[in-house]
C-alpha positions as CSV (number, residue, x, y, z in Angstrom):
1,X,-89.6,-157.2,174.0
2,X,-91.6,-159.7,175.6
3,X,-90.9,-162.4,177.1
4,X,-91.4,-165.9,174.7
5,X,-94.0,-168.3,176.6
6,X,-93.0,-171.9,177.2
7,X,-95.5,-174.2,177.5
8,X,-94.2,-177.4,179.7
9,X,-96.1,-181.0,179.4
10,X,-97.0,-181.7,183.0
11,X,-96.2,-185.1,185.0
12,X,-98.6,-186.9,186.5
13,X,-98.4,-188.4,189.7
14,X,-100.5,-189.9,192.4
15,X,-101.4,-187.7,195.6
16,X,-99.1,-188.3,198.9
17,X,-100.5,-189.8,202.2
18,X,-100.5,-187.2,203.5
19,X,-103.0,-185.1,201.2
20,X,-106.4,-184.1,201.8
21,X,-107.5,-185.2,198.4
22,X,-106.3,-188.5,198.0
23,X,-107.8,-189.2,194.5
24,X,-106.6,-186.4,192.8
25,X,-104.0,-186.7,191.1
26,X,-101.0,-184.2,190.6
27,X,-99.5,-182.4,187.8
28,X,-96.5,-181.1,188.1
29,X,-92.9,-180.0,186.8
30,X,-89.8,-179.5,188.7
31,X,-88.3,-176.3,189.4
32,X,-84.8,-177.0,187.2
33,X,-87.1,-176.6,183.8
34,X,-88.4,-173.4,185.1
35,X,-85.3,-171.7,186.6
36,X,-83.8,-173.0,183.2
37,X,-86.5,-171.4,180.9
38,X,-86.6,-168.2,183.2
39,X,-82.7,-167.4,182.7
40,X,-83.3,-167.4,179.3
41,X,-85.4,-164.9,179.3
42,X,-88.7,-167.0,178.8
43,X,-92.2,-167.1,180.8
44,X,-92.9,-170.9,181.3
45,X,-96.3,-172.3,182.0
46,X,-97.9,-175.7,182.9
47,X,-99.9,-177.2,180.0
48,X,-103.3,-178.6,182.1
49,X,-104.7,-182.1,180.2
50,X,-107.4,-181.1,178.4
51,X,-109.4,-181.6,175.3
52,X,-108.2,-181.9,171.9
53,X,-109.4,-178.2,171.0
54,X,-108.9,-176.8,174.2
55,X,-105.2,-177.8,174.0
56,X,-104.7,-176.6,170.6
57,X,-105.7,-173.2,171.7
58,X,-103.2,-173.0,174.7
59,X,-100.5,-174.3,172.2
60,X,-101.4,-171.8,169.9
61,X,-100.8,-169.5,172.9
62,X,-97.2,-170.6,173.5
63,X,-94.2,-169.8,171.3
64,X,-92.3,-173.0,172.3
65,X,-93.5,-176.3,174.0
66,X,-90.7,-178.2,176.2
67,X,-91.5,-181.7,177.4
68,X,-89.3,-183.3,180.1
69,X,-88.6,-185.6,182.1
70,X,-91.0,-188.7,183.7
71,X,-92.0,-192.0,184.0
72,X,-91.4,-194.7,181.6
73,X,-93.8,-194.3,178.5
74,X,-96.2,-197.7,177.9
75,X,-94.9,-200.1,176.0
76,X,-98.3,-200.3,173.8
77,X,-97.2,-197.2,172.7
78,X,-94.6,-198.3,170.4
79,X,-96.1,-201.8,170.0
80,X,-94.3,-203.7,172.3
81,X,-95.5,-206.0,175.6
82,X,-94.3,-204.6,178.7
83,X,-90.6,-206.3,180.0
84,X,-90.5,-207.1,184.1
85,X,-87.8,-204.1,183.5
86,X,-90.0,-201.4,182.3
87,X,-91.5,-199.3,185.0
88,X,-94.8,-197.9,186.3
89,X,-96.2,-195.9,183.7
90,X,-99.6,-193.8,183.5
91,X,-101.9,-194.3,179.8
92,X,-103.4,-190.5,180.5
93,X,-100.2,-188.8,180.6
94,X,-98.9,-190.7,177.6
95,X,-101.5,-190.3,175.5
96,X,-101.3,-186.0,176.3
97,X,-98.0,-186.0,176.2
98,X,-98.0,-187.2,172.8
99,X,-101.1,-185.3,171.6
100,X,-98.9,-182.1,173.2
101,X,-96.3,-182.7,170.4
102,X,-98.8,-183.5,167.5
103,X,-100.1,-180.3,167.9
104,X,-96.9,-178.0,168.6
105,X,-95.5,-179.8,165.1
106,X,-98.8,-178.5,163.4
107,X,-98.8,-175.5,164.9
108,X,-94.8,-175.3,163.8
109,X,-94.0,-174.5,167.9
110,X,-90.1,-175.3,168.2
111,X,-89.8,-178.3,170.9
112,X,-87.3,-179.5,173.5
113,X,-87.8,-182.9,174.7
114,X,-85.7,-183.8,178.0
115,X,-84.8,-187.4,178.7
116,X,-88.4,-189.2,178.9
117,X,-89.3,-185.8,176.4
118,X,-86.9,-187.1,173.8
119,X,-88.1,-190.5,173.9
120,X,-91.4,-189.1,173.9
121,X,-90.8,-187.7,170.5
122,X,-89.1,-190.6,168.9
123,X,-92.1,-192.9,170.3
124,X,-94.5,-190.3,168.7
125,X,-92.5,-190.1,165.3
126,X,-93.5,-194.5,164.9
127,X,-89.8,-195.1,167.0
128,X,-89.3,-197.6,169.2
129,X,-87.6,-197.5,173.1
130,X,-85.0,-200.2,174.7
131,X,-87.2,-200.8,178.0
132,X,-84.1,-200.9,179.9
133,X,-80.5,-199.7,179.1
134,X,-79.3,-203.3,179.6
135,X,-81.5,-205.1,177.0
136,X,-79.2,-202.4,174.7
137,X,-75.8,-203.7,175.4
138,X,-73.6,-206.8,177.1
139,X,-71.3,-204.1,178.4
140,X,-73.1,-201.0,179.1
141,X,-72.7,-197.7,180.8
142,X,-74.3,-197.6,184.0
143,X,-77.1,-194.6,183.0
144,X,-79.4,-193.8,185.5
145,X,-76.2,-192.5,188.0
146,X,-78.1,-190.2,191.3
147,X,-75.1,-190.3,192.6
148,X,-73.9,-187.6,190.0
149,X,-77.3,-186.2,188.8
150,X,-75.8,-182.5,188.8
151,X,-72.5,-183.1,187.1
152,X,-71.0,-185.3,184.4
153,X,-71.3,-188.7,184.7
154,X,-70.0,-190.3,181.6
155,X,-69.1,-188.1,178.0
156,X,-71.2,-188.5,174.4
157,X,-70.1,-188.0,171.2
158,X,-72.0,-185.6,169.5
159,X,-72.8,-185.8,165.4
160,X,-71.1,-183.4,163.0
161,X,-73.3,-181.2,161.5
162,X,-76.0,-181.5,163.4
163,X,-78.1,-178.3,166.3
164,X,-75.5,-179.9,169.2
165,X,-72.4,-179.7,167.2
166,X,-73.2,-176.5,166.0
167,X,-74.1,-175.2,169.1
168,X,-71.5,-176.8,171.8
169,X,-69.1,-177.0,168.9
170,X,-67.3,-180.0,170.3
171,X,-67.2,-183.5,169.4
172,X,-67.7,-184.9,172.7
173,X,-69.4,-183.7,175.6
174,X,-69.5,-184.0,179.3
175,X,-73.5,-185.4,180.8
176,X,-75.2,-186.2,183.9
177,X,-77.3,-189.5,183.4
178,X,-80.7,-190.4,185.1
179,X,-82.5,-192.8,182.7
180,X,-82.7,-196.0,182.2
181,X,-84.1,-196.4,179.2
182,X,-83.3,-195.1,176.0
183,X,-84.0,-194.9,172.1
184,X,-83.6,-198.2,170.2
185,X,-85.2,-198.3,166.8
186,X,-85.8,-193.9,165.5
187,X,-88.9,-192.8,164.3
188,X,-89.5,-191.2,161.1
189,X,-87.0,-187.9,160.7
190,X,-85.8,-188.6,163.7
191,X,-81.5,-187.7,163.3
192,X,-79.6,-189.4,165.9
193,X,-77.3,-185.9,166.9
194,X,-75.0,-187.8,169.6
195,X,-74.2,-191.2,171.6
196,X,-72.3,-192.9,174.2
197,X,-69.7,-195.5,174.2
198,X,-72.5,-198.2,174.6
199,X,-74.3,-196.9,171.4
200,X,-76.9,-195.5,173.4
201,X,-78.2,-192.9,171.6
202,X,-78.5,-189.8,173.7
203,X,-79.6,-187.0,171.3
204,X,-81.8,-186.8,168.0
205,X,-83.5,-183.9,165.9
206,X,-86.2,-183.7,163.4
207,X,-85.1,-183.6,160.0
208,X,-88.5,-181.6,159.0
209,X,-90.6,-179.0,160.4
210,X,-89.5,-176.6,163.3
211,X,-87.4,-176.9,165.1
212,X,-87.4,-179.9,167.5
213,X,-84.2,-181.9,169.4
214,X,-84.6,-184.4,172.2
215,X,-81.6,-184.8,174.7
216,X,-81.6,-187.6,177.4
217,X,-79.8,-186.1,179.6
218,X,-80.9,-183.3,181.8
219,X,-79.6,-180.3,181.4
220,X,-81.7,-178.3,183.4
221,X,-79.9,-180.2,186.6
222,X,-76.5,-178.7,185.4
223,X,-74.6,-176.0,185.5
224,X,-74.2,-172.9,183.0
225,X,-72.4,-175.0,180.4
226,X,-76.1,-176.3,179.4
227,X,-77.5,-173.1,179.1
228,X,-77.2,-172.4,175.9
229,X,-79.2,-175.6,174.8
230,X,-82.1,-173.2,176.6
231,X,-80.9,-169.9,175.1
232,X,-81.3,-171.4,171.2
233,X,-84.6,-173.1,172.0
234,X,-85.4,-169.6,173.0
235,X,-84.5,-168.0,170.3
236,X,-86.5,-170.6,168.4
237,X,-89.7,-169.4,169.9
238,X,-88.6,-166.1,169.3
239,X,-88.3,-166.5,165.7
């Protein structure tokens, strides 16, 4: 059996001061995504920024798309003014990943969104974000818990009859937490499938089209308890 090809939407960043090419931005992904995808039996590839026609050809060669974590999505994409608590954004990277999402949907490719990737799915579907977790609740969980980046930071409640409930077979799941933004208004066809005790939306899935789910935590940084999420994604890609 050939390995399914999973295209990753890369993240743009400025070249470091030590680079010999200071004006060239870098398109990268972290090795956690690659390791989990390879362990699940996939062949991951990094998709560059390209014209719509070329990007459509590249997505056509893929069996699934992973939208990774990264910087804050520019608030203009969900029709808000930038709040002082919003972090830096990259308009080119935002346009590229939103375009990547829509092309994947058009071509009926399964999609897994992680952290920013879940937020991007929601924004691409017309939803909005809280520009910082402190804007959503008077008693929030401290969501960017960098001390426990690779282990459980808090619990999330899993909604019954969802992709996550069928996958993990539990109504409570321990997750890490590396985000400071979260989904506010769910977009079209976005079904909330997990939330934390402060009301923060922790996962969504799309109720129409090909398999598409997004989680707010970083399963690629956790242990084997999260492998099943990548495995079901790969199974959908094979199908």
